[in-house]
N, C-alpha and C positions, 0 to 999 in steps of 0.2 A: 329160886330155891336150888339147893344143891341136891344132886342125885348121882348115884354111881352108875357108870355106863359100861355095860359089857361090850366087848369087842369081838366081832365076828371074824372068822378066818377068811379074810378077803385079800388074796395076794395081789389083786389088781391095784390096790392102793399103793404098792411099792413103785408104780409108774410115776407117782407124784414126788418121788424122792431121787435126789442125786446121791449116789453111793448106796451101800448096803451094809447090813450087819453080818459079820461072819459068825462062825461057831462060838467064838469067844469075843464078842463085839468090841469090848473096851480094853482088850488085853494090852495093846501097845501103850495106850494112855496110862493104864494102871502101872505098867512096868516103869514108866518114866516117873510117875508120882511117887512110886515106892522107893526110888533112889534118893537116899538122904544126902549123899555127898554132892555139893553144888557143881564141882568140876565134872564129875562123872555124869551127872544129869545133863549138863551143858553139852557134853560129848554125845550123849544119846540124841539130843535134839539136833545137833549138827549132822549126825548120821542120818537123821530123818529128813534133812534138807532145810532146817531152820538156820537162817543167816542173821536174823534180827536179834541183837543182843538184849533188847528190851523184853523179849518174849519170855525167857526163862524166869527172870524175877517176877514178872506178872503172874506166871503160872504157879510159882511157888507160893506167892502171897494168897492167891485165890484158893489154892488147896488148903492152906492154913485156915482161911476163913470158913471153908466148908467143914473142916474137922472141928473147928471151934463151935460152929452152929450145931453139929451133931452132939457135941459134949453138953451144950446148954439145953438141947431138946432131944433127949435120947430115945424116947418112946416113939413108936411109929405113928401114934395118934397125935403126937405133939406138933409135928411139922409136915408141911406139904411143899412140893415144888411147883411153882407156877409154870405152865408149859402151853404157850399159844402157837407153837409151830414156827416162830420166827428164828432167825439166825442166833440172836442173843439167848433166846430161851433154849435152843439146842445146846449151845455151849454150856450153859448153866446146868442143864439136866445131865449131860454126859460127864461134866466135871464133878458134879455132886456125887453121882453113882461111883465114878472111878476113884474119887478121893476116899470114900468110905471103904471101897474094896481094897485100895492100897493100904489103908490103915489096918484093915483086918488081916491082910497077908503079913504085914510087918509084925503084927501081934501074934502071928502063928495060927490064925483062925482060917478055916476053910471058906472057899467061895469068893468069887470076884463080884458077885451081884447080891442085892438084897435077897434074903431067903424067900422061898416060895410061900412060906407060911405068913410072912410079913412083907408083902410087896410095898415098894415105895409109893406113897400117896402123891398123886399129881392132880393139880387143879387146872381145868380148861375153862376160861371165861368165853362162853359162846356168844356170838352176835348174829342177828339175822342177816347182817351185811358182810358175813365172813366169806373169804374165798373158799370155793369147794375144794381146791387143791390143798389148802391148808388143813381143812377138816380131815381129808383122806390121809394126809401125811401124819397128822397127830395120831389118828387111830392106828396107823401102821406102826409107828414108833412105840406106842403104848403096848400093842400086842407083842411085838418082837422082843421088847425088854421086860415083858411080864409085869407091867406096872398096874396100879389101881388108879383109875381116873375118876374124878368127881367133876361133873359139868355144872357150871353156874350159868344160869340164863342171863344173857346180856341185858335184859330189861330189869333185872333185880340183883345186880352185883352186890350191893350192900347187904341186902337181905340174905343172900347166899352166904356171905362171909359171917354174918351174925349167926346163922345156923351152924357153920363149921366151928366157930369159936365156942358156941354153947356146947358143942359136942366134944370139946377138949383141945381143939387145935390152938397152938400158941405162937406159931411162927410160919412164915411163908418165904421160901427161897425164890428170889426174883432175878431177872436178867437185866435190870436197869443199869445204865451207864451214864457217866457224866456227859452232859450235852443233851440228854433226853429231856423232854418237857417235865417241869416240876421236880427237877433233881438238884436244885440249888442248895437246899439245906438237908440233903439226905446223905447219910453215912453208910458204912458197910453194915452196921446194925442200927436200924432206925425204927422207933415205934410207929404204929399207924397214925395217920392224921386225925386231928380232932373231928369228931362227928362220926367216926368209924368205930366198929368193935375193936377192942384192944388186942393187938397181936404185934409180933416183931417182924419187921421186914429184913431179910438177910440178903445183901447185895454183894456176892463174891467177886463180880467182874466189873464193878463200877468204875475202876480206873483203866479198863482195857480200851484200846483204840480200835477203830474200824479194821485196820489191817491185821491186828492181833486176833480179832474174831475169825477172820478168814484163814489166817495162818493155822489156827487151832483146828478148824474143821477140815482143812485140806491136808495138813501134815499127817493127821491121825486117820484120815480117810473116813470121817464120820458123816452120816447122811444129813442132808438138809433139803428143804422144800425146793422143788424144781423151778418155782417162780423166780428164784434168785439167778438162775441161768438164762432167764428171759428178759433181763433188763431192769428188774425191780431190785432196789437196794434197801428199802425199809417198808415193811408190810404193815398196813393197818386195815381198815375196812375197805370194801370194794369202792365205795364212793369217795374215799380220801387217798387212794393209792394209785399212782401212775408210774409208768416206767421212767427211770431216771434219765433226763435229757442229757446229762453228762456222758452217758454211755452210748448215745446215738452215733451210729457209723455213717459214713458217706453214702452207703448203699441203702440206707433206711432201716437196717437191722440194728439190734442192740447188743452190746457186749454183756458179759456176765458180771454179777455184782462184785466178784473178787478182782475184776479188772479196774475198778474205780481207783484212780491214783490219789485224789484229794479226799481224805476222809471227812472233811468239813462239808462236803456235798452229799453226804449219806442220805439226808432227808429231802434232797432237792426234788424227789418224785412224790412227796406227800403234798396233797392239795388241800384247799380250803372247803372242799365239798361241792364246788360248782364246776369242777373239771380243770381248774387252773392250778398248776403246780406252784409250790412256794419256793421258787428259784431265787437265790440271792441276787440283789441288784448288781453286785460286783463280786469278784473273787479276789482274795488277798494275794498280792505278790505277782511278779512277772517271772514265773518259774519255767524251767525247761528240764526235761529228763537228761540224765547223763549222756544219752545217745543223741541229744540235740533236738529231740521231738518235743512238741508242746503237749502238755496233758490236756485231755478232753475237757471242754467247758460247756455248760448248758447253752442252749440256743439263746442268743441275745445277750450273753454275758461276755464282757470284755475284761481282759486282765488290766489291773491298775498298779501303779508303782507304790501306792501307800494304802494300808488298810484303814487309815484314819480319815473318815469322811467328815468334812466340816461344812457348815452352812452359815450364810449371812442373812440376817433378817432385814428385809427392805424397810426403809424408814428409820433405821438406827443412825446414829451420828456418823458423819463422813470423816470425823477426826480419828476414828478407830484405826489402829495400825493393822497391817495384814497379819493373820495368824501365823506365827513362826513354825518352822519345821522342828520336830522334836526327836530326841534320841535317848536311848538308855544303854547302859553298859552292864554286862554280866561277866564277872570274873570268876573262873572256875578253878578250884584247887584247894585241897586240904592244907597245902603248904602255906597258902596265904592266910587262912583262918588261924593256923597255929603260930604264925609269926616267923616261920622258918625262912620265908622268902618275902622280900618287899615288893609290893605290886607297883609297877611304874606305868602299866598300860592304861589303867583307868584315868590317871592324871594326864597322860599324853592325849588320849581320845577326847577327854572333856575340854582340855585347853585348845586343841586343834579344831574341834567341831564348834566350840563357842566362837572362835575367831572367824569362822565361816558363816556365822549368823544362825547356827542351829542351837535351839534351847535344850540343854541337858535336863531331862526329867528325873533320872534316878540312876544310881550305881549300886549294884548289889554283888556281894561275894557269896558264892554257894559252894558247898562241899562236892567232892567227887561222888556224886550220887545221882542216878538217872532221874529219879522222881523229883529231886530238888531242882535239878537243871531244867527239867521240863516245865515245872510250875512257874519258875521265874521267867523263862523264855516266853512261855505262853502269855503271861501277864504283861510283860514289856511289849510283846508284839501287838497286843490288842490296844495298848495305850500310846505307842510311839510310832513315828514315821520310820525310824531306823533303830535297829538293835544290833549291838556289837558284842560278840563273845570273845574271850581270850582264854587260852589254856585248854588242856585236855585233848590234844589231837595226836598224841604219840601212840606207841604200840603196846604200852604196858597195861596192867589190869585196872589202873586207876584213871586211864584216859577214856572218859565216858561222855565227852561233849556231844559227839555225833549221835550217840544213842539217845541222849537226853533231848536233843533237838528233834530227832525223829519222833520220840514219844510226845513232844509238845504239839506236833501237828498231825498225830494219828497216822503216821506212815511207818513203813519198815525201812531197814537198812538194806541197801543193795550195793554190790561191788561195781565200782567204776573201772571198766576194763582198761581205759587209757591210763588212769592213775596207777593201777597195779603194774601195768607194763613199764611205765617210767620208773616206778620204785624198784622194779625187778631188774632194770637195766644196769648191771654192774659197771658198764663202761662209762656211765655218766660221771660218777665220782664227784658230783656236785652237791648242792644243798640238800636235795631229797635223799641222796645216799647217806649223807652225814647224820640224818635224823635217826638212824638205826645202827647200833653197833654190829659187829660182825663175828659173833661167837661161833656160829655154824650156819650152813646154808638152810637147814630146816627151820631154825629159829627165825632167820631172816624172812623166809617165805611166809611164815605165820604172821610175823610183824607186818609185812607188806599187805597181806590180805586184810588185817584189821584196819590198817590206816587207809585202805582203799574203800572201806565201807562208808557210804554216804547216804543221807536221808533220801528216800525215793521222791523224785520230783524236784530235787535241788538243782540249782544252776551252777555250772562249773565254768569259770573264766580262766583260760590258760594264757600265760604271758607269752610274748614273742620268744623269750628264752624258755623253752619247755622244761628246763632243769630247775626252774623256780617253782615253789609251791603254788598251786592254783588257788584262786579265790573261790570259795564255796559259799553260796548263799541259799537260804531257804525262805522264800517269800521276802519279808523285809528284814531278815536276820542275816548278818554277815559274820562268818566264822573265821576268827584269826587265831594264830598260834600264840603260845604263852611267852616265848622268849621276847623280851622287849624290842630288840633290834629287828626281829622278824615281824612282829606285830606292826611296828612302825612302817616297815617296808611294804607290807601287805596293804595297809591303809593308803599309803601314798600312791601305790600303784593303781588301786581301784578308784581312788578319788580323782584321778587325772581328768576324767570326763566331766567333772563338775556335778556329779549326781548328789553330792552331799552339801551343796551350796544352799544357804538359807535365802529366804525372800528379802531379807534386809541385812544390813551390817551394823555392827556396834561401834559407837564412839564412846570411849572411856576416858574419864578424867578423875584424878585423885586429889583430894584436898586434905592436907595434913594439919591437924590441930593439936596443940599442946594442952590437952584437957582430958578429963575422965568422961565416960559415956553419960553418966548422970548429969554432968554439967551442961550438955547440949541436948538433953532429951526433949524439951519442949520445942526448941527451934527445929530440931531434926524432924519431929512429928509434923510440925506445920509445913515443912518443906515437902515431906512425903505426901501430905494431903493436897498441896498446891500443884504438884507435878505428878499426876497419876501415870503418865506415860514414861516416867523415868524410874528405873530400878535403882534403889538406894540401899546400900549395905553399910553397916557399921562394924568395923573389925579392929579390936584392940591390938596394938602392935608395939614392940620394943625395938624395932629395927631402924628407926629414924635417928640419925646422929644428934646427940644432945637432948633427946627426949626419952624419958623412962617409961612413959605409958601414953601412947597417942592413939588417935582414932582415925581410921581410914574411911572416908565417905566416898565410896566408888559409885559414880552415877553413869549409867549407860543409856544413851538416848537412841531411840529407834527413829531412823530417818525416812525410810521408804514406807509411806503410809497410804498408798493408793490401793483401791479395790477394783477388781474387774467384775 
């Protein structure tokens, strides 16, 4: 059942919080959200120490979703914010209150917080297995922000929601993010699941990454539960929550949650209830930090070169060929989509990789948009052994590839000191220097700083000639320039060690026929059925001398068919 919970004046509860609320607790956040101009807002965030270019767009979108939610459910009884004391819940609560306050200020209304007569309603789903620190932290936040809390007993969540909906509640603001359990089909505004009372779930931060969550809390100096500074990265019940093994230090202590480099390991400390953590069997990629250090991995976890894990079923036919290595290409640029520039990089990469025995799974052209780049890179990285991007590495406003790749892997952008130093070295006068024009020293420094921003945890491979652009990779994603000659040079340089060689080679033969496709349809199909290990393609062509319409039957036989 739901019940209102009065909060006692217990200052000791603040000992369970990292950070504190000042006299005007959300003022700096409200000031940023109140700024309508994107460039001015970006400068405010830079002044606060934000270097990740993906943060400002995420913040603006979430603020917009909060304001939209408030427009749809304007009465205080219409909507409640779910607050369980976790990091995501903290971000959502602070962001919701600040978004409404910023809107009120912009509209010329007084007050940065909900009025005392109508405090924001907050729901706390209590559980018998809840951390005491979390309960104390929640109580302290509610009291300090003058909120109204309704506690729903963990044994009757559904009944409690039924009571609230019957009382007029129509929506709940939640801190769910993509990657959380049961989030596959959830959007920013999603109705409750079947079998539950009808209400709208508002998810303003569903596209936020792990690193953005911590950037928000730390940049604005907002309180969070002290358990996150003790090695916990994802809080559930006591029986299902362990300290994250990825944060274990050599001396046996644990780092703070915000120190976790790989956001995909956020839930590595969540257990199955019997004390064993759900640690991944392997982590994607063989990454290193720009300073050469390896990111922390859970105990027993080894880095692998490919995120694609394959299995062979014993007893299956020995005639099966080895599974080929696969690759995808992401071409970034509005100029490609609008036809202003012809793309040559995808053709080069497909042709070269195919000749090395690598199967090309897909090629996609995406606009200069962080979210579009992130979605495509994430999709290809999950499905392919190698991913290659081209374009978007320059200093201008539309060069967003690094930010998109950082967003794809839930990490922030950090400055690579060596790259910035090389870019800033005017005496080099070589390839790196030619990437930026020389209007004035101030513009050059800003350009160099932008170009030196790399996804945290990425691997930087420098050539013997330090004046050439380094090869940057993030897990299994290789990031190449857009200029065709540079893209080709980068690939050839990094491919010298044979890392992109497939398990087999192709043998290709072409048979030219003076016929229409429909003339050979039956015999072609019989051939395809008879030789399942041969790829057969039919391509009408007019390039054969003396033939006006011919068909190319290109057959590629796999020769290396052994298994280990």
